[in-house]
VEXVEX-141887 format. One line per 3 residues: number of its first residue (from 1); their letters; for each residue z, x, y of C-alpha. Coordinates in pm, 1 decimal, always signed. Each point is the difference from the previous one (the first is absolute). Layout:
BEGIN
NUM	A	Z:X:Y  ...
END
This chain:
BEGIN
1	MEE	+4842.3:+24782.0:-19839.8  -121.0:+207.7:+300.0  -194.2:-171.8:+272.8
4	KEM	-353.5:+135.1:+0.7  -80.4:+180.4:+325.2  -317.3:-95.0:+179.0
7	AVT	-253.1:+283.0:+9.2  -61.4:+136.3:+349.7  -374.4:+29.4:+55.0
10	ASM	-188.0:+220.8:+246.9  -136.3:-307.8:+177.2  +356.7:-131.9:+54.6
13	VKE	+102.8:+334.6:+149.0  -309.7:-3.9:+223.6  +75.1:-355.4:+117.7
16	LRE	+362.0:+86.4:+79.9  -108.2:+314.7:+187.1  -242.8:-204.7:+211.3
19	MTG	+268.5:-258.2:+76.1  +275.8:+244.6:+90.1  -164.4:+333.1:+87.5
22	AGM	+258.5:+172.8:-223.9  -83.8:+299.8:-221.8  -156.6:-38.4:-344.7
25	MDC	+302.4:+125.2:-198.1  +234.3:-216.4:+209.0  -214.2:-305.5:-76.1
28	KKA	-13.5:+83.1:-370.4  +378.3:+40.9:-13.9  +56.7:-324.0:+194.0
31	LSE	-221.2:-195.5:-241.7  +171.2:+157.3:-302.4  +346.6:-78.8:+138.6
34	TNG	-94.0:-361.8:+72.9  -197.8:-58.6:-320.6  -329.8:-47.5:+182.2
37	DMD	+126.0:-269.3:+241.1  -203.9:+68.4:+316.3  +237.1:-177.0:+244.4
40	AAI	+305.0:+168.1:-152.2  -183.1:+336.4:+13.1  -69.5:-48.4:+373.3
43	EYL	+369.3:-82.8:+52.4  +94.3:+308.6:-205.6  -221.6:+218.7:+221.6
46	RKN	+149.0:-153.0:+314.3  +347.5:+81.6:-124.7  -115.4:+346.8:-96.6
49	GEA	-152.2:+32.8:+346.0  +338.6:-71.8:+149.6  +153.5:+271.9:-215.4
52	KAV	-266.1:+242.2:+122.2  +61.8:-105.0:+360.1  +371.4:+75.4:-29.7
55	KKA	-81.9:+341.6:-145.6  -223.8:+77.6:+299.0  +255.4:-114.1:+258.9
58	GRI	+123.2:+355.9:+63.1  -339.1:+114.6:+126.6  -102.3:-6.6:+364.6
61	AAE	-288.1:-223.2:+107.2  -112.4:+140.8:+336.4  -377.8:-36.4:-21.2
64	GLV	-177.7:-333.7:-1.0  -175.1:-235.5:+237.6  +53.2:-208.1:+308.9
67	MAE	-215.9:-312.9:+5.1  -30.1:-283.3:+252.5  -165.0:-341.1:+8.0
70	VKE	-65.8:-246.6:+283.7  -69.3:-370.5:-41.0  -184.3:-191.6:+273.9
73	DKT	+125.8:+239.6:+274.2  +343.5:-166.7:-13.6  +181.8:+118.0:-313.0
76	AAI	+21.8:+359.4:-116.6  +186.4:+201.1:-259.4  +42.2:+370.8:-61.0
79	VEV	+148.2:+162.2:-311.6  +82.4:+346.2:-129.5  -10.4:+56.3:-374.4
82	NSE	+91.6:+345.1:-128.4  -110.4:+199.3:-301.7  +108.2:+343.7:-118.1
85	TDF	-340.8:+162.9:+31.8  -296.7:-12.2:+232.6  -218.1:-29.3:-313.5
88	VAK	+148.4:-342.0:-83.0  -23.4:-107.9:+366.4  -378.2:+37.9:-29.6
91	NAE	-15.2:-189.1:-331.2  -179.0:-339.5:+10.6  +271.6:-165.8:-214.3
94	FQG	+270.0:+106.7:+248.4  -209.7:-99.9:+302.0  -61.5:-343.0:-152.3
97	FVK	+375.5:-42.0:-44.9  +68.3:+99.9:+364.0  -261.4:-255.6:+112.3
100	AVT	+184.3:-269.4:-199.0  +333.6:+108.6:+155.6  -164.6:-31.2:+344.7
103	DQA	-121.4:-352.9:-85.1  +355.2:-79.3:-116.5  +139.5:+124.5:+333.3
106	LAT	-255.1:-208.0:+191.9  +121.5:-315.6:-176.9  +371.3:+87.0:-21.4
109	EAK	+290.0:-183.9:+158.8  +237.6:+283.7:-96.9  +198.9:+167.2:+276.7
112	DMD	+104.9:+312.1:-192.7  -103.3:+214.7:-297.1  +244.4:-158.2:-247.8
115	AFM	-134.2:-349.0:+68.2  -358.7:+131.2:-9.7  +48.2:+170.9:-339.6
118	AEP	+154.1:-317.5:-145.0  -291.7:-224.3:+104.1  -250.6:-134.3:-255.2
121	WIE	-289.3:+248.5:-31.0  -313.8:-119.9:+178.4  -225.8:+81.2:-297.4
124	DSS	+226.8:-151.1:-267.0  +285.5:-227.0:+109.5  +170.7:+30.3:-340.8
127	KTV	+123.7:+344.0:+109.4  +169.9:+135.7:+309.4  -137.8:+271.0:+228.9
130	QEA	+257.2:+236.2:-156.0  -124.9:-79.2:-351.9  -361.8:+50.6:+106.8
133	LTE	+99.9:+339.9:+143.1  +180.4:+94.1:-322.6  -308.1:-89.3:-205.2
136	KIS	-222.7:+205.3:+229.7  +233.5:+300.3:-41.6  -43.3:-36.0:-376.1
139	VIG	-380.4:-17.2:+28.5  -43.9:+282.9:+253.7  +272.1:+221.0:-144.3
142	EKL	+155.6:+108.9:+330.9  +292.8:-115.2:+205.4  -129.7:-247.3:+260.1
145	NIR	+196.0:-158.5:+280.6  -73.4:-292.0:+232.6  +180.9:+161.9:+290.6
148	RFE	-38.7:-238.7:+293.0  -200.7:-278.8:+152.7  -24.3:-172.6:+334.4
151	KIV	-162.9:-329.1:+88.0  -100.9:-117.1:+347.5  -82.5:-361.2:+85.1
154	SDG	-143.0:-15.9:+351.4  -92.3:-266.0:+256.7  -239.1:+254.9:+151.8
157	CVV	-195.3:+259.1:-197.0  +93.2:+263.9:-255.5  -217.9:+284.7:-129.6
160	AYI	+38.1:+267.2:-268.6  -117.9:+359.3:-16.4  +13.9:+233.1:-300.2
163	HGG	-37.0:+373.6:+48.9  -78.3:+275.5:-249.4  -76.6:-226.8:-294.6
166	GRI	+344.4:-159.2:+3.3  +219.9:+285.5:+125.0  +91.4:-186.0:+320.8
169	GVL	-18.3:-372.8:+68.6  +59.1:-185.5:+327.4  +28.6:-363.6:+109.8
172	VEA	-24.1:-87.6:+369.7  +86.9:-344.4:+136.7  -92.5:-125.5:+345.6
175	ATD	+61.0:-319.2:+190.5  -345.8:-103.7:+123.1  -173.5:-321.2:+105.7
178	VIN	-343.7:+142.6:-93.7  -94.0:+129.1:-345.4  -347.4:+150.7:-33.3
181	DEI	-156.4:+319.0:-137.1  +74.7:+198.0:+318.4  +368.3:-97.0:-5.6
184	KTC	+26.2:+81.9:-372.2  -175.3:+335.6:+51.7  +242.9:+78.5:+281.8
187	LKN	+299.9:-76.3:-222.7  -154.7:+202.4:-285.2  -28.1:+294.5:+243.4
190	VAM	+365.3:-48.1:+94.1  +85.1:+3.4:-373.3  -191.3:+329.4:-34.7
193	QVA	+208.2:+134.1:+290.6  +319.3:-100.0:-185.8  -126.0:+173.3:-316.8
196	AMS	-84.8:+321.5:+187.6  +285.2:+23.0:+252.0  +287.6:-166.0:-188.7
199	PKY	+184.0:-168.0:+290.7  +351.8:-134.8:-54.3  -16.4:-298.3:+237.2
202	VSR	-261.5:-233.7:+150.9  +137.1:+37.3:+352.9  +298.0:+131.4:+194.8
205	DEV	+154.8:-347.8:-9.9  +78.1:+56.9:-369.0  +182.5:+329.6:+57.8
208	SQE	+376.9:-54.7:-13.1  +232.3:+127.3:+272.1  +192.7:+178.5:-274.6
211	FMD	-311.6:+198.8:-96.0  -73.1:+81.4:+366.4  +358.9:+118.7:+58.8
214	HEK	-10.2:+213.5:-313.2  -330.3:+162.3:+104.0  +131.7:+60.8:+354.6
217	EIL	+302.4:+177.1:-147.7  -223.0:+229.5:-208.2  -238.6:+66.7:+290.4
220	LAQ	+293.5:+71.5:+234.6  +138.3:+260.6:-240.1  -347.6:+157.5:-36.4
223	AKT	-61.7:+6.5:+376.6  +340.2:+154.3:+77.7  -51.2:+269.1:-265.5
226	ENP	-346.3:+83.5:+134.3  +99.8:-22.4:+370.3  +370.8:+85.3:+30.8
229	DKP	-26.3:+72.9:+374.7  -180.7:-317.9:+107.2  +203.5:-270.1:+181.0
232	DNI	+71.5:-333.2:-175.6  -234.7:-205.4:+222.7  -297.0:+222.6:-101.5
235	IEK	+106.5:-14.4:-366.3  +14.7:-382.8:+26.0  -361.1:-10.4:+127.2
238	MII	-107.3:+231.1:-282.0  +162.3:-230.5:-256.6  -177.5:-307.8:+142.4
241	GRL	-331.5:+188.0:-19.7  +60.6:+108.3:-358.1  +117.8:-345.6:-106.0
244	NKE	-315.0:-155.7:+147.4  -210.7:+251.6:-191.3  +181.2:-90.9:-322.4
247	MKE	-48.2:-373.5:+63.0  -374.1:+62.5:+37.4  +1.9:+153.4:-347.8
250	ICL	+210.8:-255.8:-186.5  -107.6:-327.3:+169.6  -343.2:-119.6:-112.4
253	LDQ	-106.8:-163.0:+328.5  +100.7:+309.7:+199.6  -195.4:+239.0:-222.3
256	VYV	-324.6:+158.0:+116.2  -275.4:-193.6:-177.4  -150.8:+245.3:-250.9
259	QDS	-356.3:-127.9:+39.4  +4.0:+26.0:+382.3  +255.8:+236.1:+153.2
262	DLT	-47.9:-156.4:+347.1  +179.4:-311.9:-126.7  +338.2:-82.4:-146.2
265	VAK	+1.7:-244.0:-293.3  +137.1:-268.7:+235.7  -291.6:+52.8:+242.6
268	YVA	-255.3:-3.4:-283.6  +138.4:-331.9:-132.3  +7.1:-148.4:+354.4
271	KVA	-362.1:+112.5:+58.3  -129.7:-167.6:-320.5  +206.3:-313.0:+70.0
274	KEN	-148.5:-28.0:+350.9  -356.4:+50.5:-130.4  +54.0:-288.9:-243.0
277	GAN	+191.6:-232.0:+233.3  +303.7:+25.8:-227.2  +372.9:+7.9:+54.8
280	MEV	+95.0:+261.9:-258.7  +321.3:+185.9:-73.6  +75.6:+231.4:-292.1
283	KKF	+317.4:-140.1:-158.4  +63.5:+201.3:-313.5  -124.9:+269.9:-233.4
286	VRF	+93.2:+103.0:-353.9  -86.8:+350.2:-122.6  +42.8:+104.5:-364.0
289	ETG	-72.3:+353.9:-113.7  -8.4:+66.7:-373.1  +308.5:+183.0:-120.3
292	EGI	+157.7:+43.0:+345.1  +369.5:+72.9:-36.8  -22.6:+49.2:-377.8
295	EKK	+111.9:+343.7:-106.1  -267.6:+136.0:-230.5  +115.1:+177.5:-311.9
298	VDD	-145.0:+349.0:-49.0  -37.5:+45.3:-372.9  -4.6:+326.0:-187.6
301	FAA	-316.5:-67.8:-199.0  +72.8:+264.2:-265.7  +348.6:-144.2:-55.3
304	EVA	-145.8:-351.6:-24.3  -252.1:+105.8:-267.1  +274.8:+181.8:-189.0
307	AQA	+225.0:-308.9:+18.3  -276.7:-224.3:-131.9  -65.8:+242.1:-284.1
310	GM	+372.5:-3.7:-83.8  +35.8:+372.4:+71.7
END
């Protein structure tokens, strides 16, 4: 005797859609396959979501958002989560997920991405961060990628700045014995400088001798090509001048402060510190730019449509 299948009702499909965010036909199929068992249907959709995620793995996720969060001026986290399209990056569902990933990063003890992805998910500890990502891929229907995170725990003060609606994000940490609105505004301005001018180092102290030697070698070759008749002692002076100019571009504290060209960033920070009776020193910055270093795929749209139509 055949086991009688439970009828799948419209209200069951609606309930499952609300719980999972999956499509109507997917929900109907899941309920049919699991004989109307809601928990089993959710599990079925999760597994199906994983299958979808694997299928999307060949696509390139180079859009997305950078988001940052600061807790009590002492702890900060910044994350980059990628999507395939700018359209999804502006979607409230995706933005809510990135916010949750940022909260996860703020609370994390993980030191690398593998450990981070294996942690219990902040919004539902029965799943990992990886599983939450897989489910979100299934719901949104695009390849998503939690690309990177960084967390700073400071004895001084840390601030965050987000530029262009999440295109660039910056954290700046300073050692300071005074934390007030003026100090925080100063550090926020420094973070804006980092976003705009993209320095490589905080100060010259961080620049390795190896890097300096390499740059000198390049500058020497350039100078000799441009000035073949000049004596070596003149060339040497030219190289020192050019190297100093380069340091002023790549070291944050040496840069001309964009909001007041009479000051360097170091002088601006010293000025605000003095006005507030603070001992303040910029220690670190983190700058994430969405999609930097990811090679974007240029699709032939006509070919894509033809492929989808099975032509």
